[in-house]
Chimera marker file (.cmm) of the C-alpha trace (Angstrom):
<marker_set name="trace">
<marker id="1" x="104.580" y="181.044" z="124.404" r="1" g="1" b="0" radius="0.5"/>
<marker id="2" x="105.300" y="178.200" z="121.934" r="1" g="1" b="0" radius="0.5"/>
<marker id="3" x="106.284" y="174.750" z="123.033" r="1" g="1" b="0" radius="0.5"/>
<marker id="4" x="109.914" y="173.917" z="123.444" r="1" g="1" b="0" radius="0.5"/>
<marker id="5" x="110.281" y="171.641" z="120.489" r="1" g="1" b="0" radius="0.5"/>
<marker id="6" x="113.558" y="170.178" z="119.250" r="1" g="1" b="0" radius="0.5"/>
<marker id="7" x="114.566" y="168.511" z="115.977" r="1" g="1" b="0" radius="0.5"/>
<marker id="8" x="114.701" y="165.222" z="117.824" r="1" g="1" b="0" radius="0.5"/>
<marker id="9" x="111.108" y="165.771" z="119.099" r="1" g="1" b="0" radius="0.5"/>
<marker id="10" x="110.001" y="166.366" z="115.491" r="1" g="1" b="0" radius="0.5"/>
<marker id="11" x="111.832" y="163.249" z="114.310" r="1" g="1" b="0" radius="0.5"/>
<marker id="12" x="110.257" y="161.148" z="117.117" r="1" g="1" b="0" radius="0.5"/>
<marker id="13" x="106.733" y="162.461" z="116.350" r="1" g="1" b="0" radius="0.5"/>
<marker id="14" x="107.098" y="161.805" z="112.567" r="1" g="1" b="0" radius="0.5"/>
<marker id="15" x="108.573" y="158.331" z="113.242" r="1" g="1" b="0" radius="0.5"/>
<marker id="16" x="105.657" y="157.505" z="115.513" r="1" g="1" b="0" radius="0.5"/>
<marker id="17" x="103.136" y="158.406" z="112.821" r="1" g="1" b="0" radius="0.5"/>
<marker id="18" x="105.039" y="156.315" z="110.298" r="1" g="1" b="0" radius="0.5"/>
<marker id="19" x="105.580" y="153.328" z="112.708" r="1" g="1" b="0" radius="0.5"/>
<marker id="20" x="109.288" y="153.695" z="112.199" r="1" g="1" b="0" radius="0.5"/>
<marker id="21" x="112.351" y="153.887" z="114.449" r="1" g="1" b="0" radius="0.5"/>
<marker id="22" x="113.363" y="157.583" z="114.749" r="1" g="1" b="0" radius="0.5"/>
<marker id="23" x="116.991" y="156.594" z="114.208" r="1" g="1" b="0" radius="0.5"/>
<marker id="24" x="116.079" y="155.453" z="110.667" r="1" g="1" b="0" radius="0.5"/>
<marker id="25" x="114.880" y="158.878" z="109.611" r="1" g="1" b="0" radius="0.5"/>
<marker id="26" x="117.735" y="160.994" z="108.237" r="1" g="1" b="0" radius="0.5"/>
<marker id="27" x="117.386" y="164.793" z="108.171" r="1" g="1" b="0" radius="0.5"/>
<marker id="28" x="117.504" y="165.029" z="104.379" r="1" g="1" b="0" radius="0.5"/>
<marker id="29" x="115.253" y="162.087" z="103.387" r="1" g="1" b="0" radius="0.5"/>
<marker id="30" x="112.022" y="162.787" z="101.621" r="1" g="1" b="0" radius="0.5"/>
<marker id="31" x="109.351" y="161.856" z="104.160" r="1" g="1" b="0" radius="0.5"/>
<marker id="32" x="106.867" y="161.113" z="101.324" r="1" g="1" b="0" radius="0.5"/>
<marker id="33" x="109.114" y="158.164" z="100.396" r="1" g="1" b="0" radius="0.5"/>
<marker id="34" x="108.543" y="156.880" z="103.963" r="1" g="1" b="0" radius="0.5"/>
<marker id="35" x="104.816" y="156.961" z="103.500" r="1" g="1" b="0" radius="0.5"/>
<marker id="36" x="104.016" y="160.415" z="104.961" r="1" g="1" b="0" radius="0.5"/>
<marker id="37" x="100.742" y="161.628" z="103.507" r="1" g="1" b="0" radius="0.5"/>
<marker id="38" x="98.702" y="164.802" z="103.781" r="1" g="1" b="0" radius="0.5"/>
<marker id="39" x="96.586" y="163.416" z="106.604" r="1" g="1" b="0" radius="0.5"/>
<marker id="40" x="99.668" y="162.718" z="108.709" r="1" g="1" b="0" radius="0.5"/>
<marker id="41" x="101.077" y="166.170" z="107.973" r="1" g="1" b="0" radius="0.5"/>
<marker id="42" x="97.870" y="167.744" z="109.107" r="1" g="1" b="0" radius="0.5"/>
<marker id="43" x="98.014" y="165.654" z="112.287" r="1" g="1" b="0" radius="0.5"/>
<marker id="44" x="101.464" y="167.080" z="113.007" r="1" g="1" b="0" radius="0.5"/>
<marker id="45" x="100.373" y="170.675" z="112.110" r="1" g="1" b="0" radius="0.5"/>
<marker id="46" x="97.416" y="170.414" z="114.559" r="1" g="1" b="0" radius="0.5"/>
<marker id="47" x="99.570" y="168.894" z="117.290" r="1" g="1" b="0" radius="0.5"/>
<marker id="48" x="102.128" y="171.651" z="116.984" r="1" g="1" b="0" radius="0.5"/>
<marker id="49" x="99.499" y="174.430" z="116.814" r="1" g="1" b="0" radius="0.5"/>
<marker id="50" x="97.994" y="173.112" z="120.077" r="1" g="1" b="0" radius="0.5"/>
<marker id="51" x="101.548" y="173.584" z="121.536" r="1" g="1" b="0" radius="0.5"/>
<marker id="52" x="101.568" y="177.191" z="120.285" r="1" g="1" b="0" radius="0.5"/>
<marker id="53" x="103.769" y="176.770" z="117.218" r="1" g="1" b="0" radius="0.5"/>
<marker id="54" x="102.277" y="178.736" z="114.329" r="1" g="1" b="0" radius="0.5"/>
<marker id="55" x="102.831" y="176.525" z="111.288" r="1" g="1" b="0" radius="0.5"/>
<marker id="56" x="100.677" y="175.713" z="108.301" r="1" g="1" b="0" radius="0.5"/>
<marker id="57" x="100.155" y="172.652" z="106.132" r="1" g="1" b="0" radius="0.5"/>
<marker id="58" x="101.681" y="174.586" z="103.234" r="1" g="1" b="0" radius="0.5"/>
<marker id="59" x="104.845" y="175.344" z="105.195" r="1" g="1" b="0" radius="0.5"/>
<marker id="60" x="105.456" y="171.641" z="105.610" r="1" g="1" b="0" radius="0.5"/>
<marker id="61" x="104.061" y="170.139" z="102.391" r="1" g="1" b="0" radius="0.5"/>
<marker id="62" x="106.352" y="172.194" z="100.191" r="1" g="1" b="0" radius="0.5"/>
<marker id="63" x="109.457" y="170.807" z="101.835" r="1" g="1" b="0" radius="0.5"/>
<marker id="64" x="108.949" y="167.266" z="103.160" r="1" g="1" b="0" radius="0.5"/>
<marker id="65" x="112.287" y="166.591" z="104.904" r="1" g="1" b="0" radius="0.5"/>
<marker id="66" x="113.145" y="166.865" z="108.581" r="1" g="1" b="0" radius="0.5"/>
<marker id="67" x="115.849" y="169.375" z="107.818" r="1" g="1" b="0" radius="0.5"/>
<marker id="68" x="113.542" y="171.661" z="105.840" r="1" g="1" b="0" radius="0.5"/>
<marker id="69" x="110.755" y="171.290" z="108.475" r="1" g="1" b="0" radius="0.5"/>
<marker id="70" x="113.169" y="172.248" z="111.251" r="1" g="1" b="0" radius="0.5"/>
<marker id="71" x="114.274" y="175.306" z="109.293" r="1" g="1" b="0" radius="0.5"/>
<marker id="72" x="110.636" y="176.368" z="109.294" r="1" g="1" b="0" radius="0.5"/>
<marker id="73" x="109.879" y="175.320" z="112.847" r="1" g="1" b="0" radius="0.5"/>
<marker id="74" x="112.972" y="176.445" z="114.788" r="1" g="1" b="0" radius="0.5"/>
<marker id="75" x="112.297" y="180.206" z="114.548" r="1" g="1" b="0" radius="0.5"/>
<marker id="76" x="108.769" y="179.609" z="115.793" r="1" g="1" b="0" radius="0.5"/>
<marker id="77" x="109.479" y="177.517" z="118.882" r="1" g="1" b="0" radius="0.5"/>
<marker id="78" x="110.494" y="178.574" z="122.377" r="1" g="1" b="0" radius="0.5"/>
<marker id="79" x="113.859" y="176.898" z="122.354" r="1" g="1" b="0" radius="0.5"/>
<link id1="1" id2="2" r="1" g="1" b="0" radius="0.2"/>
<link id1="2" id2="3" r="1" g="1" b="0" radius="0.2"/>
<link id1="3" id2="4" r="1" g="1" b="0" radius="0.2"/>
<link id1="4" id2="5" r="1" g="1" b="0" radius="0.2"/>
<link id1="5" id2="6" r="1" g="1" b="0" radius="0.2"/>
<link id1="6" id2="7" r="1" g="1" b="0" radius="0.2"/>
<link id1="7" id2="8" r="1" g="1" b="0" radius="0.2"/>
<link id1="8" id2="9" r="1" g="1" b="0" radius="0.2"/>
<link id1="9" id2="10" r="1" g="1" b="0" radius="0.2"/>
<link id1="10" id2="11" r="1" g="1" b="0" radius="0.2"/>
<link id1="11" id2="12" r="1" g="1" b="0" radius="0.2"/>
<link id1="12" id2="13" r="1" g="1" b="0" radius="0.2"/>
<link id1="13" id2="14" r="1" g="1" b="0" radius="0.2"/>
<link id1="14" id2="15" r="1" g="1" b="0" radius="0.2"/>
<link id1="15" id2="16" r="1" g="1" b="0" radius="0.2"/>
<link id1="16" id2="17" r="1" g="1" b="0" radius="0.2"/>
<link id1="17" id2="18" r="1" g="1" b="0" radius="0.2"/>
<link id1="18" id2="19" r="1" g="1" b="0" radius="0.2"/>
<link id1="19" id2="20" r="1" g="1" b="0" radius="0.2"/>
<link id1="20" id2="21" r="1" g="1" b="0" radius="0.2"/>
<link id1="21" id2="22" r="1" g="1" b="0" radius="0.2"/>
<link id1="22" id2="23" r="1" g="1" b="0" radius="0.2"/>
<link id1="23" id2="24" r="1" g="1" b="0" radius="0.2"/>
<link id1="24" id2="25" r="1" g="1" b="0" radius="0.2"/>
<link id1="25" id2="26" r="1" g="1" b="0" radius="0.2"/>
<link id1="26" id2="27" r="1" g="1" b="0" radius="0.2"/>
<link id1="27" id2="28" r="1" g="1" b="0" radius="0.2"/>
<link id1="28" id2="29" r="1" g="1" b="0" radius="0.2"/>
<link id1="29" id2="30" r="1" g="1" b="0" radius="0.2"/>
<link id1="30" id2="31" r="1" g="1" b="0" radius="0.2"/>
<link id1="31" id2="32" r="1" g="1" b="0" radius="0.2"/>
<link id1="32" id2="33" r="1" g="1" b="0" radius="0.2"/>
<link id1="33" id2="34" r="1" g="1" b="0" radius="0.2"/>
<link id1="34" id2="35" r="1" g="1" b="0" radius="0.2"/>
<link id1="35" id2="36" r="1" g="1" b="0" radius="0.2"/>
<link id1="36" id2="37" r="1" g="1" b="0" radius="0.2"/>
<link id1="37" id2="38" r="1" g="1" b="0" radius="0.2"/>
<link id1="38" id2="39" r="1" g="1" b="0" radius="0.2"/>
<link id1="39" id2="40" r="1" g="1" b="0" radius="0.2"/>
<link id1="40" id2="41" r="1" g="1" b="0" radius="0.2"/>
<link id1="41" id2="42" r="1" g="1" b="0" radius="0.2"/>
<link id1="42" id2="43" r="1" g="1" b="0" radius="0.2"/>
<link id1="43" id2="44" r="1" g="1" b="0" radius="0.2"/>
<link id1="44" id2="45" r="1" g="1" b="0" radius="0.2"/>
<link id1="45" id2="46" r="1" g="1" b="0" radius="0.2"/>
<link id1="46" id2="47" r="1" g="1" b="0" radius="0.2"/>
<link id1="47" id2="48" r="1" g="1" b="0" radius="0.2"/>
<link id1="48" id2="49" r="1" g="1" b="0" radius="0.2"/>
<link id1="49" id2="50" r="1" g="1" b="0" radius="0.2"/>
<link id1="50" id2="51" r="1" g="1" b="0" radius="0.2"/>
<link id1="51" id2="52" r="1" g="1" b="0" radius="0.2"/>
<link id1="52" id2="53" r="1" g="1" b="0" radius="0.2"/>
<link id1="53" id2="54" r="1" g="1" b="0" radius="0.2"/>
<link id1="54" id2="55" r="1" g="1" b="0" radius="0.2"/>
<link id1="55" id2="56" r="1" g="1" b="0" radius="0.2"/>
<link id1="56" id2="57" r="1" g="1" b="0" radius="0.2"/>
<link id1="57" id2="58" r="1" g="1" b="0" radius="0.2"/>
<link id1="58" id2="59" r="1" g="1" b="0" radius="0.2"/>
<link id1="59" id2="60" r="1" g="1" b="0" radius="0.2"/>
<link id1="60" id2="61" r="1" g="1" b="0" radius="0.2"/>
<link id1="61" id2="62" r="1" g="1" b="0" radius="0.2"/>
<link id1="62" id2="63" r="1" g="1" b="0" radius="0.2"/>
<link id1="63" id2="64" r="1" g="1" b="0" radius="0.2"/>
<link id1="64" id2="65" r="1" g="1" b="0" radius="0.2"/>
<link id1="65" id2="66" r="1" g="1" b="0" radius="0.2"/>
<link id1="66" id2="67" r="1" g="1" b="0" radius="0.2"/>
<link id1="67" id2="68" r="1" g="1" b="0" radius="0.2"/>
<link id1="68" id2="69" r="1" g="1" b="0" radius="0.2"/>
<link id1="69" id2="70" r="1" g="1" b="0" radius="0.2"/>
<link id1="70" id2="71" r="1" g="1" b="0" radius="0.2"/>
<link id1="71" id2="72" r="1" g="1" b="0" radius="0.2"/>
<link id1="72" id2="73" r="1" g="1" b="0" radius="0.2"/>
<link id1="73" id2="74" r="1" g="1" b="0" radius="0.2"/>
<link id1="74" id2="75" r="1" g="1" b="0" radius="0.2"/>
<link id1="75" id2="76" r="1" g="1" b="0" radius="0.2"/>
<link id1="76" id2="77" r="1" g="1" b="0" radius="0.2"/>
<link id1="77" id2="78" r="1" g="1" b="0" radius="0.2"/>
<link id1="78" id2="79" r="1" g="1" b="0" radius="0.2"/>
</marker_set>
């Protein structure tokens, strides 16, 4: 069963990789503008896969905002 992952968990994990305060990351901001790169996206993909969330790099790279990522992730997590 996939991990119980929330939007706030995703926000916190992204913020940690970017060395930012999670409160600073709005749902609709382009994460690329915050310095998110492909290596960091792959880090998140691998982390979530280990938790049982079936997501790919392409799923996330096409839509680099928290809101778009959550739209992809939410149906795949055991919320």
